[in-house]
C-alpha positions as CSV (number, residue, x, y, z in Angstrom):
1,M,56.7,-36.4,72.0
2,S,57.7,-34.3,74.7
3,G,54.8,-31.3,74.1
4,R,52.3,-34.2,73.6
5,K,53.6,-35.7,76.8
6,A,53.6,-32.1,78.9
7,K,49.6,-31.9,77.4
8,K,48.8,-35.1,78.9
9,D,50.3,-34.2,82.2
10,D,48.2,-30.9,81.8
11,D,44.7,-32.7,81.3
12,E,46.0,-35.0,84.3
13,Y,45.9,-32.3,87.2
14,V,42.4,-30.7,88.4
15,D,42.3,-27.6,89.5
16,I,41.2,-27.3,93.2
17,D,38.8,-24.2,92.5
18,D,37.1,-25.5,89.9
19,A,36.2,-28.7,91.7
20,I,35.0,-26.7,94.4
21,D,33.2,-24.6,92.0
22,T,31.1,-27.8,90.6
23,H,30.4,-29.3,94.0
24,E,29.0,-25.7,95.1
25,N,26.9,-25.9,91.9
26,E,25.4,-29.3,92.7
27,D,25.1,-28.4,96.1
28,N,22.7,-25.7,94.8
29,Q,20.8,-27.9,92.3
30,Q,20.0,-30.5,95.2
31,G,19.5,-28.7,97.6
32,G,16.1,-29.2,98.1
33,Y,13.1,-27.1,99.0
34,S,14.3,-23.5,99.8
35,W,12.5,-23.6,103.0
36,E,15.1,-26.2,104.3
37,E,18.0,-23.3,104.3
38,E,16.0,-21.7,107.3
39,Y,18.1,-23.8,109.8
40,K,21.1,-23.2,108.0
41,R,21.4,-19.5,108.3
42,S,19.3,-18.9,111.4
43,W,22.0,-16.6,112.9
44,D,20.1,-14.1,110.2
45,V,16.8,-13.5,112.5
46,L,18.6,-11.5,114.9
47,Q,18.3,-8.4,115.2
48,E,19.4,-5.9,117.4
49,D,17.6,-3.3,119.3
50,A,18.6,0.4,120.1
51,E,20.3,-1.1,123.3
52,G,21.8,-3.4,121.1
53,R,20.0,-6.7,123.0
54,L,18.9,-9.8,120.8
55,S,15.3,-9.2,121.3
56,S,13.6,-10.3,118.3
57,V,14.2,-14.3,118.7
58,V,12.5,-13.8,122.4
59,A,9.4,-11.5,121.3
60,H,8.3,-13.8,118.8
61,L,8.8,-16.9,121.0
62,Q,6.8,-14.5,123.8
63,Q,4.0,-13.9,121.2
64,Q,3.2,-17.5,120.1
65,M,2.8,-18.8,123.6
66,K,0.5,-15.6,124.1
67,R,-2.1,-16.2,121.2
68,R,-1.6,-20.1,122.3
69,R,-2.9,-18.9,125.9
70,L,-5.7,-16.9,124.7
71,L,-6.7,-19.5,122.1
72,R,-7.1,-22.0,125.6
73,D,-10.7,-22.2,126.3
74,T,-11.4,-21.9,129.8
75,A,-15.1,-22.1,130.1
76,T,-16.5,-24.5,133.0
77,V,-18.3,-26.8,130.6
78,Q,-18.8,-30.8,130.6
79,R,-15.7,-32.7,129.1
80,G,-15.3,-36.2,128.3
81,I,-12.3,-37.0,130.6
82,I,-12.7,-40.8,130.2
83,R,-11.2,-40.9,126.6
84,H,-11.0,-43.8,124.1
85,L,-8.3,-42.6,121.4
86,F,-6.5,-44.3,118.4
87,L,-3.6,-42.2,116.9
88,V,-3.2,-43.6,112.9
89,I,0.4,-42.9,111.5
90,D,0.8,-42.9,107.9
91,L,3.7,-44.9,107.2
92,S,4.3,-44.4,103.6
93,E,7.1,-43.2,101.1
94,A,5.8,-39.7,101.2
95,M,7.2,-39.7,104.9
96,N,10.4,-39.8,103.9
97,E,10.4,-36.3,103.0
98,K,12.6,-33.4,104.4
99,D,10.4,-30.7,104.2
100,L,10.6,-31.1,107.8
101,R,13.5,-31.4,109.7
102,P,15.0,-34.4,110.1
103,S,12.0,-36.0,107.9
104,R,8.3,-35.9,108.1
105,L,8.7,-40.0,109.8
106,E,11.7,-38.9,112.2
107,L,9.8,-35.9,113.4
108,T,6.3,-37.7,114.0
109,L,7.8,-40.6,115.7
110,T,9.4,-37.9,118.2
111,Y,6.3,-36.2,118.3
112,A,4.1,-39.3,118.4
113,R,6.3,-40.5,121.4
114,Q,5.5,-37.2,123.5
115,F,2.4,-36.5,122.7
116,V,1.7,-40.6,124.6
117,T,3.7,-39.2,127.6
118,E,1.7,-35.9,127.5
119,Y,-1.6,-37.8,126.7
120,F,-1.6,-40.0,129.6
121,D,-0.1,-37.3,132.0
122,Q,-3.7,-35.3,131.4
123,N,-6.0,-38.4,131.2
124,P,-4.8,-41.0,133.2
125,I,-8.4,-42.6,132.9
126,S,-8.0,-42.7,129.4
127,Q,-6.7,-45.4,126.6
128,L,-4.9,-45.1,123.9
129,G,-4.2,-47.4,120.5
130,I,-1.4,-47.3,117.8
131,I,-2.6,-47.7,114.3
132,V,0.4,-47.9,111.7
133,I,-0.7,-47.8,107.5
134,R,1.8,-48.9,105.0
135,D,1.6,-51.2,101.9
136,G,-1.9,-50.7,101.7
137,V,-2.1,-52.0,104.7
138,A,-3.5,-51.2,108.1
139,E,-1.6,-52.4,110.9
140,R,-2.3,-52.1,114.9
141,L,0.8,-51.6,116.7
142,T,-0.8,-51.5,119.9
143,D,-4.6,-52.0,121.4
144,L,-6.7,-50.0,123.4
145,S,-4.8,-49.7,126.7
146,G,-4.2,-46.9,130.0
147,N,-0.4,-48.7,130.0
148,P,2.0,-45.5,127.9
149,T,5.2,-48.0,128.2
150,D,3.6,-50.7,125.8
151,H,2.7,-47.6,123.4
152,L,6.2,-46.6,124.1
153,R,8.2,-49.7,123.2
154,A,6.0,-49.7,119.9
155,L,6.8,-46.8,118.3
156,K,10.9,-47.4,119.5
157,N,10.7,-50.5,117.5
158,K,12.6,-50.5,114.4
159,R,10.5,-52.7,112.9
160,N,7.6,-50.3,112.9
161,Q,9.8,-47.1,111.8
162,E,9.8,-48.7,107.9
163,T,8.0,-47.0,105.3
164,S,7.1,-48.6,102.4
165,G,4.2,-47.8,99.8
166,E,1.3,-46.2,99.6
167,P,-1.3,-45.9,102.8
168,S,-4.9,-47.0,102.9
169,L,-6.9,-44.6,105.0
170,Q,-10.1,-46.8,104.9
171,N,-8.2,-50.0,106.3
172,A,-6.9,-48.0,108.8
173,L,-10.6,-46.2,110.1
174,D,-12.4,-49.4,109.6
175,M,-9.7,-51.4,112.2
176,A,-10.2,-48.5,114.1
177,C,-14.1,-48.6,114.1
178,A,-14.1,-52.0,114.7
179,S,-12.6,-51.5,118.3
180,L,-14.2,-48.4,119.1
181,V,-17.4,-49.6,118.8
182,N,-17.2,-52.1,121.7
183,V,-16.3,-49.8,124.3
184,P,-18.6,-48.2,126.6
185,S,-21.2,-45.3,125.5
186,H,-20.0,-42.9,128.3
187,G,-16.4,-42.8,126.8
188,S,-15.5,-40.8,124.0
189,R,-14.8,-42.3,120.5
190,E,-11.5,-40.4,118.8
191,V,-9.3,-41.2,116.0
192,L,-6.5,-39.0,115.4
193,V,-4.4,-39.4,112.1
194,V,-1.1,-38.1,111.5
195,Y,-1.2,-38.2,107.2
196,G,2.1,-37.4,105.0
197,S,0.2,-38.6,101.7
198,L,-2.2,-36.6,99.5
199,T,-3.5,-40.2,98.1
200,T,-5.1,-43.3,99.8
201,C,-5.0,-46.8,98.3
202,D,-8.4,-48.3,99.4
203,P,-9.7,-51.5,98.5
204,G,-13.3,-50.1,98.5
205,D,-15.3,-47.2,98.9
206,I,-14.2,-44.8,102.0
207,Y,-17.4,-42.9,102.0
208,D,-18.8,-46.2,103.4
209,T,-16.1,-46.0,105.5
210,I,-17.5,-42.7,106.3
211,A,-20.9,-43.5,106.8
212,Q,-20.2,-46.0,109.5
213,L,-18.1,-43.7,111.3
214,K,-21.0,-41.5,111.4
215,K,-23.2,-43.8,112.3
216,E,-21.2,-45.2,115.4
217,H,-20.5,-41.6,116.5
218,V,-16.7,-41.8,115.9
219,R,-14.8,-38.8,116.0
220,V,-12.0,-38.2,113.6
221,S,-9.5,-35.8,113.4
222,F,-6.5,-34.7,110.9
223,V,-3.0,-33.5,111.2
224,G,-1.9,-33.0,107.7
225,L,1.9,-33.1,106.8
226,A,1.3,-32.1,102.9
227,A,-1.5,-30.1,101.5
228,E,-5.3,-30.0,102.4
229,I,-6.8,-33.2,100.9
230,Q,-10.5,-33.3,100.1
231,V,-11.9,-36.5,101.8
232,C,-9.9,-35.8,104.8
233,R,-12.3,-32.6,105.0
234,T,-15.1,-34.6,104.3
235,L,-14.2,-37.1,106.8
236,C,-13.8,-34.9,109.6
237,K,-16.7,-32.6,108.7
238,E,-19.3,-36.0,108.6
239,T,-17.9,-36.8,111.8
240,N,-18.4,-33.2,113.0
241,G,-15.9,-31.2,113.1
242,K,-14.3,-27.8,112.5
243,F,-11.3,-26.8,109.8
244,E,-8.3,-25.7,111.1
245,L,-5.8,-24.0,108.1
246,E,-3.6,-21.6,108.4
247,G,-5.3,-19.9,111.0
248,K,-8.9,-20.0,110.0
249,V,-11.1,-21.8,112.1
250,E,-14.9,-23.2,110.6
251,L,-17.3,-24.4,112.5
252,V,-19.9,-27.2,111.9
253,Q,-23.3,-27.2,113.1
254,A,-23.6,-30.5,115.2
255,L,-25.7,-33.6,114.3
256,T,-28.8,-34.7,116.5
257,W,-27.7,-37.2,118.5
258,P,-30.3,-38.3,121.2
259,W,-29.0,-40.3,123.8
260,C,-25.6,-39.7,124.0
261,F,-22.7,-37.3,123.7
262,L,-21.1,-35.6,120.4
263,Y,-17.6,-34.6,120.1
264,L,-15.8,-32.1,117.9
265,G,-13.2,-33.4,115.2
266,S,-10.8,-31.1,113.8
267,Y,-8.9,-31.0,110.0
268,G,-5.3,-29.2,110.5
269,V,-2.4,-28.6,107.8
270,V,1.1,-28.1,109.4
271,L,3.3,-24.9,108.4
272,N,6.3,-25.8,110.4
273,E,7.5,-28.2,113.1
274,A,6.4,-26.0,116.0
275,H,2.7,-25.9,114.0
276,F,2.7,-29.7,113.5
277,K,3.7,-29.8,117.6
278,D,0.9,-27.3,118.3
279,L,-2.0,-29.4,115.8
280,L,-0.9,-32.6,117.4
281,F,-1.0,-31.6,121.5
282,E,-3.9,-29.7,120.4
283,A,-5.8,-32.8,120.8
284,I,-4.8,-33.6,124.4
285,P,-7.3,-32.1,126.2
286,P,-10.7,-33.6,126.4
287,P,-12.8,-32.0,124.0
288,A,-16.1,-30.2,125.0
289,I,-19.4,-32.5,124.5
290,T,-22.6,-31.4,123.7
291,Q,-25.7,-33.5,124.9
292,T,-29.6,-33.2,123.8
293,R,-30.4,-35.1,127.0
294,N,-30.7,-33.3,130.6
295,T,-29.5,-36.3,132.7
296,S,-26.3,-38.0,133.6
297,N,-26.0,-41.4,134.0
298,L,-23.3,-42.5,137.0
299,V,-20.4,-44.5,135.9
300,M,-19.6,-47.6,138.2
301,M,-16.0,-47.6,139.1
302,G,-13.6,-50.2,141.5
303,F,-10.2,-48.8,143.4
304,P,-8.5,-51.9,143.8
305,T,-5.9,-53.0,146.5
306,K,-2.5,-53.4,145.9
307,S,-0.9,-56.4,146.2
308,N,1.9,-57.3,148.0
309,D,2.1,-61.3,147.8
310,L,5.9,-62.4,147.8
311,H,5.6,-65.2,145.5
312,P,4.1,-65.1,141.6
313,S,0.5,-65.5,140.3
314,F,-1.4,-65.4,136.8
315,C,-2.8,-62.3,135.9
316,V,-5.9,-61.7,133.8
317,C,-4.4,-59.0,131.8
318,H,-1.4,-60.9,130.0
319,S,-1.4,-64.3,131.8
320,K,1.4,-64.3,132.8
321,L,3.1,-64.8,136.4
322,T,3.8,-62.1,137.7
323,V,5.1,-60.4,141.8
324,G,2.8,-57.2,142.9
325,G,0.0,-56.1,141.3
326,Y,-3.6,-55.0,142.1
327,I,-6.8,-56.9,143.1
328,C,-10.2,-56.0,141.5
329,P,-12.6,-55.2,144.1
330,R,-15.4,-57.3,143.1
331,C,-14.1,-60.0,141.7
332,S,-10.5,-60.3,143.3
333,S,-9.1,-60.9,140.0
334,K,-5.2,-59.5,140.0
335,I,-4.3,-57.1,137.4
336,C,-0.9,-55.4,136.6
337,E,-1.7,-51.7,136.0
338,L,-4.2,-49.0,136.2
339,P,-6.0,-47.5,135.2
340,T,-7.8,-50.5,133.0
341,D,-11.0,-52.4,132.8
342,C,-11.3,-56.0,134.7
343,D,-10.9,-58.8,131.7
344,V,-13.0,-61.0,134.1
345,C,-16.1,-58.7,135.0
346,G,-15.4,-55.3,133.4
347,L,-15.3,-52.9,136.1
348,T,-13.5,-49.9,135.3
349,L,-10.8,-49.8,138.0
350,V,-8.9,-46.6,138.6
351,S,-7.1,-45.2,141.7
352,S,-7.9,-41.3,143.4
353,P,-4.9,-39.8,142.1
354,H,-6.2,-40.7,138.6
355,L,-9.4,-38.7,139.3
356,A,-7.5,-36.2,140.4
357,R,-5.0,-35.1,137.8
358,S,-8.5,-34.9,135.7
359,Y,-10.3,-33.0,138.0
360,H,-8.2,-30.0,136.3
361,H,-9.9,-30.1,132.8
362,L,-13.4,-29.5,134.4
363,F,-12.4,-26.3,136.2
364,P,-9.2,-24.7,134.3
365,V,-7.5,-21.9,135.4
366,D,-8.4,-18.8,133.8
367,N,-6.5,-17.0,131.1
368,F,-4.5,-14.6,132.4
369,I,-4.6,-10.9,131.8
370,E,-1.7,-9.0,130.0
371,V,-0.6,-6.0,132.0
372,P,0.5,-2.7,130.3
373,W,3.0,-0.6,131.9
374,S,0.5,1.6,133.5
375,G,-1.4,-0.8,135.1
376,I,1.5,-2.2,136.8
377,N,1.6,-3.0,140.8
378,S,4.6,-5.6,141.5
379,L,7.9,-5.5,141.3
380,H,9.0,-9.0,141.1
381,C,7.1,-11.9,139.8
382,F,4.6,-13.8,142.9
383,A,5.0,-17.3,142.2
384,C,9.3,-17.2,141.0
385,Q,10.2,-13.9,142.3
386,T,12.4,-12.9,139.2
387,A,12.7,-9.1,139.2
388,F,10.4,-7.0,136.5
389,E,11.8,-4.4,134.3
390,S,10.6,-1.1,136.4
391,S,10.3,1.7,133.4
392,P,9.5,0.6,129.8
393,P,12.4,0.5,127.2
394,P,13.0,3.5,125.0
395,G,10.3,4.2,122.4
396,A,7.3,2.0,124.2
397,G,4.2,3.5,125.5
398,L,2.7,3.2,128.8
399,E,0.0,1.1,127.0
400,S,2.8,-1.3,125.5
401,N,2.8,-5.3,127.3
402,S,4.9,-4.8,130.7
403,G,6.0,-8.2,130.5
404,R,3.4,-9.2,133.5
405,Y,0.3,-11.2,133.4
406,S,-2.4,-10.8,135.8
407,C,-4.9,-13.2,137.3
408,P,-8.2,-12.1,137.2
409,R,-9.1,-13.8,140.6
410,C,-6.3,-12.9,143.0
411,H,-5.2,-9.7,140.8
412,N,-1.3,-11.0,141.7
413,Q,0.8,-10.6,138.5
414,F,3.1,-13.5,136.9
415,C,6.1,-13.4,134.4
416,V,5.4,-15.3,131.2
417,D,7.2,-18.3,132.2
418,C,5.3,-18.9,135.5
419,D,2.0,-18.2,133.3
420,I,2.8,-21.0,131.1
421,F,4.0,-23.3,133.9
422,V,0.9,-22.1,135.7
423,H,-1.6,-22.9,133.0
424,E,0.5,-26.5,131.2
425,V,1.5,-27.8,134.5
426,L,0.7,-26.7,138.1
427,H,-3.3,-26.0,136.6
428,N,-3.9,-23.8,139.9
429,C,-3.0,-20.3,140.6
430,P,-0.8,-20.1,143.4
431,G,-1.9,-16.2,144.5
432,C,-5.7,-17.8,144.5
433,W,-4.4,-20.8,146.8
434,A,-2.2,-18.1,148.8
435,A,-5.2,-16.1,149.6
436,G,-7.0,-19.1,150.5
437,S,-10.0,-19.0,147.6
438,N,-11.7,-22.2,147.5
439,I,-11.8,-23.6,144.0
440,S,-14.5,-26.0,145.0
441,T,-17.0,-22.8,144.9
442,V,-16.7,-21.9,141.4
443,Q,-18.9,-19.0,140.2
444,I,-19.6,-18.2,136.2
445,H,-20.5,-15.5,134.9
446,S,-22.4,-16.1,131.8
447,K,-22.4,-12.6,130.0
448,K,-18.0,-13.0,130.5
449,Q,-17.7,-16.4,129.5
450,P,-16.9,-17.0,126.1
451,A,-18.9,-19.7,124.5
452,L,-17.5,-22.5,122.2
453,Q,-21.2,-23.4,120.9
454,T,-24.9,-22.7,122.0
455,D,-25.3,-26.4,122.8
456,V,-22.6,-26.9,125.2
457,M,-23.7,-27.7,128.6
458,P,-22.1,-26.3,132.2
459,M,-20.9,-28.7,134.5
460,E,-23.8,-29.8,136.6
461,G,-23.7,-28.0,140.3
462,V,-22.5,-25.1,139.5
463,T,-24.5,-21.8,139.7
464,S,-24.6,-19.1,136.8
């Protein structure tokens, strides 16, 4: 009797080590994809050099920034600075996958909010709209508008972050095309799709939609979060695109459009979180345009005056009582924000700072040149006055990179941080301005400029 009771008591006790081993085995079986372990053991990539410094990560980041800088096109060509873009976001069940941390959905929404802010900072006279697709239905979150606050508010709404069902690519493209056909011909018509699913649930033949997009000259670009999809590749190809898959770039011959512009579309499949952001933000700079006509038409714009009324009045854009706003110079209607099109007379309303902020896309800063140790002429960065290393590290040759980057015009040398800041934020070289260079006089040497494609037109008034 006592032996049977003792055996029962032994069964009630659980070995802690066995329990830990069991949970570890369950975690190993349910750990997900193997590449998710990268963030759990991120210290494994740190390696010390001969002097005990952790240089591998810093060198890798610098190489990434240099690749982006070298791939940036600085040719002075015509660009469509008046843009009309629809951002299409996939909200299907596939966006719950966690191959991108913390998940595809959360990372996409985070990058989308950053994209909206940066898009309007770089394209202040352009317009943006947002469409989401789930349960086989396309839903327009925001219409084409030049106010980033409306788009950010829609992206932060919890209701707009729910995923369900399958996406319908055809419905999203039909909705975007129906809105873009009404925009003026002097502006671009673009659709940027962030797509996480491998399928599309469409009510009809999607190739009919592709033909309609091709007819209306709508440029479609894709950022794929999964594998390459044939219909997406065909869609980009038919709407004049290039395909960028793991570093491979293939240019597609542009179609003939005798009366307006052609824009290049792209299709990229992400490799990791950083690559996702790079592909998404490639759509921020205005695309180079091709044209088959020799003349350009002027676009009429109005510069409204600011209203300082103390009493609220109705605006024509929202039909609400508001204090302040802007008065259209043509019809004297009141609008809330700039830039926009007047809802009464249709005049494009902008302010002079908006045009000035769009100007740098037409005349970008030349790419800085890497300076080897044999060509150094400064011990401090020209911009931030940070001290450079005076001698190469042990084992480095005189032709290796010295961490200095030289402007090809003024020949001043900058650090990598100032190089990135000049090209991505400032858009003007401090050395050229300090030397009294006049950027309005631009000389283009066609033999030295890398060509995007043979039918890209240079800016009018620029000598060659």
